N, CA, C and O of each residue as an XYZ file, in Angstrom:
608
protein
N     -54.708     17.421     -9.182
C     -54.464     16.310    -10.083
C     -54.992     16.625    -11.488
O     -54.339     16.326    -12.487
N     -56.180     17.231    -11.548
C     -56.779     17.565    -12.836
C     -55.895     18.541    -13.622
O     -55.761     18.427    -14.841
N     -55.299     19.495    -12.913
C     -54.418     20.466    -13.551
C     -53.176     19.769    -14.107
O     -52.724     20.085    -15.207
N     -52.635     18.836    -13.360
C     -51.461     18.097    -13.801
C     -51.754     17.284    -15.065
O     -50.941     17.261    -15.990
N     -52.894     16.629    -15.106
C     -53.288     15.843    -16.277
C     -53.457     16.758    -17.494
O     -53.045     16.402    -18.598
N     -54.053     17.919    -17.296
C     -54.241     18.882    -18.378
C     -52.889     19.369    -18.905
O     -52.685     19.448    -20.117
N     -51.972     19.694    -17.999
C     -50.645     20.152    -18.423
C     -49.889     19.074    -19.196
O     -49.245     19.378    -20.199
N     -49.956     17.842    -18.755
C     -49.296     16.740    -19.456
C     -49.906     16.575    -20.844
O     -49.176     16.372    -21.814
N     -51.215     16.658    -20.955
C     -51.883     16.532    -22.255
C     -51.447     17.649    -23.203
O     -51.215     17.401    -24.386
N     -51.335     18.866    -22.697
C     -50.906     19.992    -23.525
C     -49.473     19.802    -23.996
O     -49.175     20.041    -25.166
N     -48.592     19.382    -23.121
C     -47.195     19.160    -23.496
C     -47.090     18.056    -24.541
O     -46.352     18.203    -25.515
N     -47.807     16.964    -24.359
C     -47.775     15.871    -25.324
C     -48.330     16.303    -26.681
O     -47.772     15.952    -27.720
N     -49.412     17.052    -26.674
C     -49.997     17.522    -27.932
C     -49.057     18.479    -28.648
O     -48.924     18.411    -29.870
N     -48.403     19.368    -27.910
C     -47.489     20.315    -28.560
C     -46.254     19.610    -29.100
O     -45.666     20.065    -30.081
N     -45.858     18.522    -28.486
C     -44.717     17.757    -28.996
C     -45.044     17.126    -30.337
O     -44.151     16.911    -31.157
N     -46.310     16.828    -30.568
C     -46.714     16.202    -31.827
C     -46.884     17.208    -32.955
O     -46.670     16.864    -34.118
N     -47.261     18.438    -32.642
C     -47.517     19.407    -33.702
C     -46.691     20.677    -33.584
O     -46.712     21.510    -34.490
N     -45.987     20.835    -32.518
C     -45.230     22.059    -32.301
C     -43.798     21.936    -32.767
O     -43.502     21.183    -33.694
N     -42.906     22.675    -32.125
C     -41.508     22.696    -32.541
C     -40.792     21.367    -32.334
O     -39.704     21.169    -32.874
N     -41.383     20.448    -31.559
C     -40.748     19.158    -31.313
C     -41.242     18.080    -32.267
O     -40.844     16.922    -32.142
N     -42.085     18.430    -33.200
C     -42.616     17.482    -34.167
C     -41.493     16.963    -35.063
O     -40.574     17.708    -35.405
N     -41.568     15.695    -35.440
C     -40.590     15.118    -36.357
C     -40.821     15.587    -37.789
O     -39.899     15.568    -38.604
N     -42.038     16.004    -38.099
C     -42.375     16.404    -39.462
C     -42.465     17.927    -39.567
O     -43.167     18.578    -38.793
N     -41.752     18.470    -40.526
C     -41.811     19.902    -40.814
C     -42.587     20.088    -42.112
O     -42.310     19.418    -43.107
N     -43.551     20.992    -42.103
C     -44.403     21.207    -43.272
C     -44.264     22.636    -43.780
O     -44.213     23.591    -43.004
N     -44.202     22.760    -45.127
C     -44.111     24.076    -45.758
C     -45.072     24.147    -46.937
O     -45.345     23.146    -47.600
N     -45.576     25.347    -47.182
C     -46.464     25.602    -48.319
C     -45.937     26.800    -49.097
O     -45.438     27.767    -48.521
N     -46.057     26.712    -50.416
C     -45.599     27.792    -51.287
C     -46.664     28.051    -52.341
O     -47.286     27.106    -52.826
N     -46.888     29.307    -52.707
C     -47.931     29.601    -53.686
C     -47.554     29.237    -55.121
O     -48.420     28.935    -55.943
N     -46.227     29.270    -55.418
C     -45.802     29.018    -56.804
C     -44.352     28.544    -56.848
O     -43.675     28.466    -55.823
N     -43.896     28.232    -58.052
C     -42.547     27.691    -58.253
C     -41.464     28.642    -57.769
O     -40.531     28.219    -57.087
N     -41.575     29.922    -58.113
C     -40.546     30.890    -57.710
C     -40.408     30.957    -56.192
O     -39.293     30.980    -55.671
N     -41.525     30.989    -55.485
C     -41.480     31.050    -54.022
C     -40.869     29.777    -53.438
O     -40.097     29.844    -52.482
N     -41.207     28.633    -53.999
C     -40.666     27.363    -53.504
C     -39.160     27.293    -53.725
O     -38.420     26.894    -52.826
N     -38.708     27.672    -54.895
C     -37.274     27.625    -55.196
C     -36.489     28.584    -54.297
O     -35.387     28.261    -53.855
N     -37.051     29.747    -54.032
C     -36.368     30.731    -53.186
C     -36.314     30.289    -51.726
O     -35.336     30.568    -51.033
N     -37.350     29.605    -51.254
C     -37.441     29.242    -49.837
C     -36.918     27.846    -49.525
O     -36.877     27.460    -48.357
N     -36.522     27.087    -50.524
C     -36.107     25.702    -50.295
C     -34.672     25.450    -50.758
O     -34.440     24.598    -51.616
N     -33.707     26.183    -50.197
C     -32.325     25.994    -50.649
C     -31.743     24.628    -50.284
O     -30.776     24.183    -50.903
N     -32.321     23.964    -49.290
C     -31.793     22.665    -48.876
C     -32.245     21.541    -49.801
O     -31.752     20.418    -49.688
N     -33.167     21.821    -50.708
C     -33.546     20.841    -51.708
C     -34.513     19.767    -51.270
O     -34.468     18.651    -51.789
N     -35.386     20.071    -50.328
C     -36.392     19.078    -49.940
C     -37.322     18.779    -51.102
O     -37.810     17.657    -51.240
N     -37.570     19.783    -51.943
C     -38.409     19.580    -53.125
C     -37.485     19.188    -54.275
O     -36.576     19.945    -54.615
N     -37.701     18.021    -54.878
C     -36.833     17.612    -55.989
C     -37.014     18.534    -57.199
O     -37.986     19.285    -57.274
N     -36.087     18.470    -58.127
C     -36.062     19.371    -59.291
C     -37.072     18.942    -60.349
O     -36.712     18.699    -61.501
N     -38.343     18.850    -59.947
C     -39.401     18.437    -60.874
C     -40.512     19.472    -60.980
O     -41.556     19.201    -61.573
N     -40.298     20.659    -60.410
C     -41.340     21.686    -60.455
C     -41.374     22.358    -61.817
O     -40.376     22.942    -62.240
N     -42.510     22.285    -62.514
C     -42.637     23.040    -63.761
C     -42.829     24.520    -63.425
O     -43.117     24.868    -62.279
N     -42.671     25.371    -64.405
C     -42.778     26.812    -64.166
C     -44.154     27.250    -63.694
O     -44.273     28.294    -63.053
N     -45.198     26.482    -63.991
C     -46.547     26.894    -63.605
C     -47.042     26.248    -62.313
O     -48.220     26.385    -61.981
N     -46.181     25.548    -61.577
C     -46.613     24.851    -60.354
C     -47.203     25.839    -59.344
O     -46.669     26.927    -59.129
N     -48.316     25.431    -58.733
C     -48.965     26.226    -57.692
C     -49.382     25.294    -56.565
O     -49.292     24.072    -56.689
N     -49.836     25.879    -55.471
C     -50.314     25.107    -54.312
C     -49.312     24.029    -53.926
O     -49.666     22.860    -53.781
N     -48.074     24.430    -53.764
C     -46.988     23.489    -53.478
C     -46.928     23.219    -51.980
O     -46.891     24.145    -51.169
N     -46.919     21.946    -51.629
C     -46.786     21.524    -50.229
C     -45.622     20.564    -50.129
O     -45.383     19.759    -51.030
N     -44.901     20.656    -49.026
C     -43.770     19.763    -48.783
C     -43.711     19.461    -47.300
O     -43.836     20.359    -46.468
N     -43.519     18.188    -46.971
C     -43.364     17.738    -45.592
C     -42.125     16.857    -45.555
O     -41.942     16.002    -46.422
N     -41.271     17.063    -44.550
C     -40.108     16.189    -44.421
C     -39.840     15.874    -42.961
O     -40.161     16.647    -42.058
N     -39.239     14.709    -42.765
C     -38.781     14.322    -41.424
C     -37.428     14.974    -41.209
O     -36.566     14.939    -42.086
N     -37.248     15.561    -40.050
C     -36.035     16.317    -39.798
C     -34.782     15.454    -39.720
O     -33.710     15.899    -40.130
N     -34.884     14.265    -39.218
C     -33.686     13.467    -38.983
C     -33.355     12.483    -40.113
O     -32.340     11.789    -40.045
N     -34.189     12.418    -41.133
C     -33.921     11.539    -42.273
C     -34.318     12.273    -43.552
O     -34.828     13.391    -43.494
N     -34.089     11.659    -44.683
C     -34.407     12.334    -45.942
C     -35.795     11.976    -46.455
O     -36.075     12.182    -47.636
N     -36.660     11.454    -45.619
C     -38.002     11.087    -46.046
C     -38.828     12.349    -46.273
O     -38.916     13.212    -45.400
N     -39.437     12.445    -47.467
C     -40.151     13.658    -47.869
C     -41.415     13.299    -48.641
O     -41.447     12.315    -49.379
N     -42.455     14.108    -48.462
C     -43.683     14.008    -49.245
C     -43.989     15.398    -49.774
O     -43.685     16.395    -49.121
N     -44.583     15.466    -50.941
C     -44.981     16.769    -51.453
C     -45.908     16.643    -52.639
O     -45.930     15.615    -53.317
N     -46.670     17.685    -52.889
C     -47.596     17.731    -54.027
C     -47.655     19.149    -54.561
O     -47.338     20.115    -53.867
N     -48.067     19.243    -55.807
C     -48.314     20.548    -56.410
C     -49.305     20.385    -57.546
O     -49.527     19.283    -58.048
N     -49.889     21.494    -57.938
C     -50.820     21.512    -59.068
C     -50.088     22.036    -60.294
O     -49.253     22.935    -60.194
N     -50.407     21.468    -61.452
C     -49.816     21.919    -62.713
C     -50.676     21.463    -63.872
O     -51.320     20.416    -63.809
N     -50.681     22.248    -64.921
C     -51.318     21.834    -66.174
C     -50.254     21.382    -67.166
O     -50.570     20.941    -68.272
N     -48.998     21.495    -66.765
C     -47.886     21.187    -67.673
C     -47.205     19.871    -67.266
O     -46.021     19.845    -66.929
N     -47.971     18.798    -67.305
C     -47.399     17.500    -66.956
C     -46.330     17.077    -67.955
O     -45.453     16.282    -67.618
N     -46.390     17.599    -69.182
C     -45.344     17.296    -70.156
C     -43.995     17.856    -69.697
O     -42.956     17.232    -69.913
N     -44.014     19.025    -69.069
C     -42.780     19.613    -68.535
C     -42.252     18.784    -67.363
O     -41.042     18.616    -67.217
N     -43.160     18.265    -66.526
C     -42.758     17.399    -65.415
C     -42.078     16.144    -65.970
O     -41.037     15.728    -65.461
N     -42.661     15.545    -67.005
C     -42.062     14.348    -67.610
C     -40.677     14.650    -68.183
O     -39.766     13.831    -68.064
N     -40.516     15.813    -68.801
C     -39.207     16.199    -69.350
C     -38.187     16.377    -68.223
O     -37.038     15.956    -68.356
N     -38.600     16.998    -67.115
C     -37.706     17.159    -65.969
C     -37.332     15.801    -65.378
O     -36.183     15.583    -64.995
N     -38.296     14.896    -65.306
C     -38.019     13.544    -64.804
C     -37.030     12.820    -65.713
O     -36.115     12.154    -65.228
N     -37.204     12.945    -67.009
C     -36.269     12.317    -67.954
C     -34.866     12.871    -67.782
O     -33.885     12.132    -67.872
N     -34.769     14.176    -67.535
C     -33.468     14.799    -67.310
C     -32.784     14.321    -66.041
O     -31.566     14.432    -65.906
N     -33.570     13.789    -65.109
C     -33.028     13.232    -63.867
C     -32.822     11.718    -63.978
O     -32.634     11.035    -62.971
N     -32.859     11.204    -65.210
C     -32.772      9.765    -65.469
C     -33.931      9.005    -64.831
O     -33.785      7.853    -64.423
N     -35.083      9.668    -64.753
C     -36.277      9.015    -64.235
C     -36.829      8.025    -65.234
O     -36.607      8.142    -66.439
N     -37.540      7.062    -64.723
C     -38.174      6.069    -65.594
C     -39.534      5.718    -65.018
O     -39.770      5.844    -63.816
N     -40.421      5.278    -65.895
C     -41.747      4.873    -65.436
C     -41.604      3.653    -64.539
O     -40.741      2.801    -64.750
N     -42.455      3.590    -63.548
C     -42.408      2.515    -62.557
C     -43.840      2.136    -62.198
O     -44.767      2.904    -62.452
N     -44.021      0.975    -61.621
C     -45.374      0.621    -61.185
C     -45.789      1.474    -59.983
O     -44.953      1.849    -59.162
N     -47.078      1.772    -59.891
C     -47.603      2.500    -58.735
C     -47.846      1.517    -57.615
O     -47.693      0.315    -57.830
N     -48.200      1.946    -56.482
C     -48.387      3.326    -56.029
C     -47.057      3.984    -55.669
O     -46.008      3.340    -55.673
N     -47.122      5.296    -55.353
C     -45.882      5.953    -54.959
C     -45.758      6.045    -53.438
O     -44.649      6.204    -52.926
N     -46.854      5.951    -52.716
C     -46.756      5.950    -51.257
C     -47.997      6.473    -50.577
O     -48.854      7.113    -51.186
N     -48.064      6.179    -49.294
C     -49.154      6.681    -48.464
C     -48.809      8.074    -47.961
O     -47.653      8.496    -47.992
N     -49.827      8.771    -47.502
C     -49.614     10.126    -46.983
C     -48.808     10.077    -45.696
O     -48.776      9.050    -45.018
N     -48.157     11.181    -45.359
C     -47.458     11.231    -44.072
C     -48.477     11.101    -42.943
O     -49.659     11.394    -43.127
N     -48.022     10.670    -41.800
C     -48.930     10.486    -40.667
C     -48.273     10.984    -39.388
O     -47.097     10.727    -39.131
N     -49.049     11.693    -38.602
C     -48.614     12.148    -37.295
C     -49.870     12.498    -36.505
O     -50.825     13.048    -37.054
N     -49.863     12.184    -35.242
C     -51.028     12.453    -34.390
C     -51.331     13.952    -34.402
O     -50.424     14.782    -34.342
N     -52.608     14.279    -34.479
C     -53.105     15.661    -34.443
C     -52.736     16.493    -35.668
O     -52.864     17.717    -35.630
N     -52.284     15.869    -36.747
C     -51.947     16.611    -37.967
C     -52.844     16.140    -39.101
O     -53.180     14.960    -39.197
N     -53.222     17.073    -39.949
C     -54.103     16.767    -41.073
C     -53.308     16.837    -42.376
O     -52.892     17.911    -42.812
N     -53.109     15.676    -42.980
C     -52.422     15.613    -44.253
C     -53.382     15.175    -45.352
O     -53.007     14.432    -46.259
N     -54.609     15.638    -45.263
C     -55.614     15.244    -46.248
C     -55.335     15.825    -47.636
O     -55.988     15.436    -48.604
N     -54.384     16.742    -47.747
C     -54.012     17.272    -49.062
C     -53.329     16.205    -49.917
O     -53.275     16.344    -51.139
N     -52.803     15.137    -49.295
C     -52.164     14.053    -50.049
C     -53.267     13.227    -50.692
O     -54.066     12.621    -49.978
N     -53.336     13.183    -52.024
C     -54.446     12.503    -52.691
C     -54.420     10.984    -52.502
O     -53.359     10.361    -52.498
N     -55.592     10.415    -52.347
C     -55.717      8.956    -52.238
C     -55.175      8.268    -53.478
O     -54.707      7.131    -53.402
N     -55.232      8.950    -54.631
C     -54.768      8.341    -55.881
C     -53.291      7.947    -55.817
O     -52.865      7.054    -56.549
N     -52.509      8.589    -54.962
C     -51.081      8.279    -54.874
C     -50.828      6.936    -54.182
O     -49.735      6.381    -54.294
N     -51.807      6.423    -53.486
C     -51.676      5.121    -52.818
C     -52.258      3.993    -53.668
O     -52.314      2.847    -53.221
N     -52.691      4.310    -54.891
C     -53.284      3.308    -55.766
C     -52.420      3.027    -56.985
O     -51.358      3.624    -57.163
N     -52.884      2.126    -57.806
C     -52.135      1.741    -59.000
C     -52.596      2.449    -60.264
O     -51.984      2.276    -61.318
N     -53.665      3.245    -60.186
C     -54.241      3.864    -61.384
C     -53.677      5.262    -61.628
O     -54.433      6.199    -61.884
N     -52.364      5.406    -61.550
C     -51.748      6.695    -61.816
C     -50.470      6.451    -62.599
O     -49.961      5.332    -62.646
N     -49.964      7.497    -63.203
C     -48.696      7.416    -63.915
C     -47.582      7.601    -62.890
O     -47.443      8.674    -62.304
N     -46.798      6.565    -62.677
C     -45.754      6.620    -61.649
C     -44.369      6.604    -62.294
O     -44.135      5.933    -63.299
N     -43.472      7.356    -61.687
C     -42.079      7.448    -62.119
C     -41.199      7.291    -60.878
O     -41.670      7.410    -59.747
N     -39.933      7.027    -61.107
C     -38.976      7.083    -60.011
C     -37.597      7.428    -60.553
O     -37.272      7.148    -61.706
N     -36.800      8.041    -59.691
C     -35.412      8.344    -60.026
C     -34.595      8.289    -58.757
O     -35.127      8.364    -57.649
N     -33.310      8.159    -58.934
C     -32.383      8.033    -57.817
C     -31.622      9.351    -57.660
O     -31.171      9.948    -58.637
N     -31.494      9.782    -56.416
C     -30.726     10.989    -56.096
C     -29.478     10.610    -55.316
O     -29.501      9.697    -54.491
N     -28.424     11.299    -55.577
C     -27.226     11.119    -54.761
C     -27.514     11.674    -53.370
O     -28.463     12.436    -53.185
N     -26.700     11.293    -52.402
C     -26.887     11.776    -51.038
C     -26.872     13.287    -50.961
O     -26.105     13.945    -51.664
N     -27.720     13.835    -50.109
C     -27.838     15.285    -49.987
C     -26.758     15.880    -49.088
O     -26.654     17.101    -48.968
N     -25.960     15.031    -48.463
C     -24.852     15.483    -47.637
C     -23.748     14.430    -47.732
O     -24.013     13.316    -48.185
N     -22.534     14.743    -47.323
C     -21.443     13.779    -47.447
C     -21.711     12.449    -46.732
O     -21.275     11.398    -47.202
N     -22.417     12.488    -45.613
C     -22.690     11.258    -44.868
C     -24.021     10.606    -45.259
O     -24.351      9.525    -44.770
N     -24.767     11.251    -46.123
C     -26.087     10.740    -46.503
C     -25.980      9.741    -47.655
O     -25.159      9.899    -48.558
N     -26.799      8.742    -47.606
C     -26.841      7.773    -48.698
C     -27.774      8.240    -49.802
O     -28.505      9.219    -49.655
N     -27.730      7.518    -50.904
C     -28.615      7.832    -52.035
C     -30.065      7.552    -51.652
O     -30.341      6.725    -50.783
N     -30.978      8.246    -52.307
C     -32.401      8.053    -52.056
C     -33.122      7.781    -53.371
O     -32.614      8.069    -54.454
N     -34.309      7.224    -53.244
C     -35.180      7.005    -54.396
C     -36.365      7.940    -54.242
O     -36.988      8.001    -53.182
N     -36.670      8.664    -55.298
C     -37.820      9.564    -55.292
C     -38.868      8.962    -56.216
O     -38.600      8.707    -57.390
N     -40.062      8.736    -55.680
C     -41.189      8.229    -56.454
C     -42.088      9.414    -56.762
O     -42.355     10.239    -55.887
N     -42.555      9.504    -58.000
C     -43.375     10.627    -58.447
C     -44.650     10.080    -59.077
O     -44.600      9.188    -59.925
N     -45.774     10.611    -58.664
C     -47.060     10.231    -59.236
C     -47.666     11.405    -59.985
O     -47.699     12.526    -59.479
N     -48.141     11.141    -61.188
C     -48.788     12.177    -61.993
C     -50.253     11.794    -62.144
O     -50.580     10.782    -62.763
N     -51.126     12.607    -61.576
C     -52.567     12.406    -61.675
C     -53.090     13.442    -62.672
O     -53.475     14.546    -62.286
N     -53.101     13.076    -63.958
C     -53.463     14.008    -65.030
C     -54.895     14.489    -64.859
O     -55.199     15.653    -65.121
N     -55.765     13.605    -64.423
C     -57.185     13.943    -64.287
C     -57.398     15.110    -63.318
O     -58.269     15.953    -63.536
N     -56.603     15.152    -62.255
C     -56.745     16.213    -61.254
C     -55.642     17.272    -61.335
O     -55.557     18.137    -60.463
N     -54.797     17.217    -62.367
C     -53.688     18.172    -62.554
C     -52.795     18.252    -61.318
O     -52.374     19.335    -60.911
N     -52.511     17.087    -60.727
C     -51.724     17.025    -59.500
C     -50.522     16.117    -59.698
O     -50.624     15.056    -60.315
N     -49.391     16.543    -59.172
C     -48.178     15.737    -59.156
C     -47.717     15.663    -57.707
O     -47.676     16.677    -57.009
N     -47.371     14.455    -57.256
C     -46.870     14.274    -55.896
C     -45.564     13.507    -55.929
O     -45.303     12.748    -56.863
N     -44.761     13.703    -54.928
C     -43.491     12.984    -54.821
C     -43.311     12.455    -53.408
O     -43.827     13.010    -52.438
N     -42.559     11.363    -53.327
C     -42.252     10.745    -52.036
C     -40.810     10.254    -52.085
O     -40.469      9.370    -52.870
N     -39.989     10.827    -51.255
C     -38.569     10.441    -51.186
C     -38.421      9.517    -49.995
O     -38.836      9.830    -48.879
N     -37.807      8.350    -50.269
C     -37.544      7.423    -49.177
C     -36.057      7.150    -49.082
O     -35.317      7.305    -50.053
N     -35.638      6.749    -47.919
C     -34.211      6.440    -47.716
C     -33.919      5.048    -48.210
O     -32.778      4.591    -48.132
């Protein structure tokens, strides 16, 4: 019986963090690596040329996405947002992703508060059957961090 309980626990845990997880997570060292490895466009077109420590998490069955990166060129991020018809919006931009046995502590608490510069823009559907999405972007100038959250 003890062996059976252990096996069930292992299977359940692997379903939460293994290949059966609903959330897929990727990390990239810089903008060039992210652009080369993300042809499906999970990361919106807001990466400045100096972006580093790029993280992206998305749900496989929907267009819900979270991501953050470091940059000293927030002016370039604002210009990219303007080019996407982005506009300033009230904060917060969203809570961190959540899944049992996963650590998403890289998502800053500041993104769940109102004391940040928040933007949003609308994207057309990423596939013929997909609907439009809204991408919320938070700029934390104090910590040189920009995060985004795409919701359906």
